[in-house]
C-alpha positions in Angstrom: 0.0 0.0 0.0 1.4 3.4 -0.9 1.0 6.7 0.9 -2.5 8.2 0.8 -4.3 4.8 0.4 -6.9 3.7 2.9 -8.1 0.5 4.3 -11.6 -0.3 5.6 -13.3 -3.1 7.4 -16.8 -3.8 8.5 -17.2 -4.6 12.2 -20.3 -6.1 13.7 -20.7 -3.7 16.7 -22.5 -0.5 17.5 -20.7 2.7 16.6 -20.3 3.5 20.3 -18.8 0.0 21.0 -16.4 0.3 18.1 -15.3 3.8 19.3 -14.8 2.5 22.8 -12.7 -0.4 21.5 -10.4 2.1 19.8 -10.0 4.1 23.0 -9.1 1.1 25.1 -5.4 0.1 24.6 -6.0 -3.4 26.0 -8.8 -4.0 23.5 -6.7 -2.7 20.6 -4.0 -5.3 21.4 -6.7 -8.0 21.4 -8.5 -7.3 18.1 -6.3 -5.0 15.9 -3.5 -7.4 15.0 -4.3 -9.4 11.8 -4.7 -13.1 11.9 -1.4 -14.8 12.7 0.0 -11.8 14.6 -0.1 -10.5 18.1 0.4 -7.0 19.5 2.3 -5.0 22.1 1.1 -1.5 23.1 4.0 0.9 23.8 2.1 4.2 24.3 -1.5 5.4 24.1 -3.0 8.9 24.1 -6.7 8.9 23.3 -7.3 12.4 22.0 -7.0 14.3 18.7 -3.3 14.8 18.0 -2.5 11.9 20.3 -2.6 8.3 19.2 -0.6 5.1 19.9 2.5 3.2 19.2 2.2 -0.5 18.8 4.2 -3.5 17.7 2.6 -6.2 15.6 4.5 -9.5 15.9 4.4 -12.3 13.4 4.0 -15.7 14.9 7.4 -17.5 15.2 8.1 -19.5 12.1 5.1 -18.1 10.2 5.3 -17.9 6.5 4.9 -14.5 5.0 6.6 -11.2 4.5 9.5 -10.2 6.7 8.8 -7.6 9.4 9.0 -4.0 8.2 10.7 -2.8 11.5 12.7 -5.9 12.6 12.6 -9.6 12.0 9.0 -10.6 12.7 7.9 -7.1 13.8 5.9 -4.3 12.3 6.0 -1.2 14.6 3.4 1.5 13.9 2.8 5.0 15.1 -0.8 6.1 14.8 -2.0 9.7 15.2 -5.7 10.4 15.9 -6.6 13.1 13.3 -10.3 13.2 14.0 -12.4 11.6 16.8 -16.2 11.8 17.0 -17.7 9.2 19.4 -20.1 6.9 17.6 -19.5 8.6 14.3 -16.0 8.7 13.0 -12.3 8.0 13.7 -9.6 9.2 11.3 -6.1 7.9 11.9 -2.7 8.6 10.2 -0.5 5.5 10.4 3.2 5.4 9.9 5.4 2.2 10.0 8.8 2.5 11.7 11.0 1.2 9.0 14.1 2.0 6.9 12.1 1.0 3.8 11.4 4.4 2.0 8.0 3.4 0.4 6.7 2.5 3.9 7.8 5.7 5.8 
């Protein structure tokens, strides 16, 4: 995915429950990592201009792409651009990497 692209997913939850899950670092670690990955939350600030830093870890020995940050790890920095409970969450996501297309 290149800069400026977006990703979307449908979640079977009320808008308020989905918003609350985004504002709970422990919940993010549980549901945000894609299948086959786990997460570690490093920092969280649930306000506009705040955000979170999280590592997504590939399962040991898992087939797939190498980590973008380190062997088996994708570390992301997320900034909350817009927050409107029950209506909208806009995030800017940056991977911590030396790979120029992903920065």
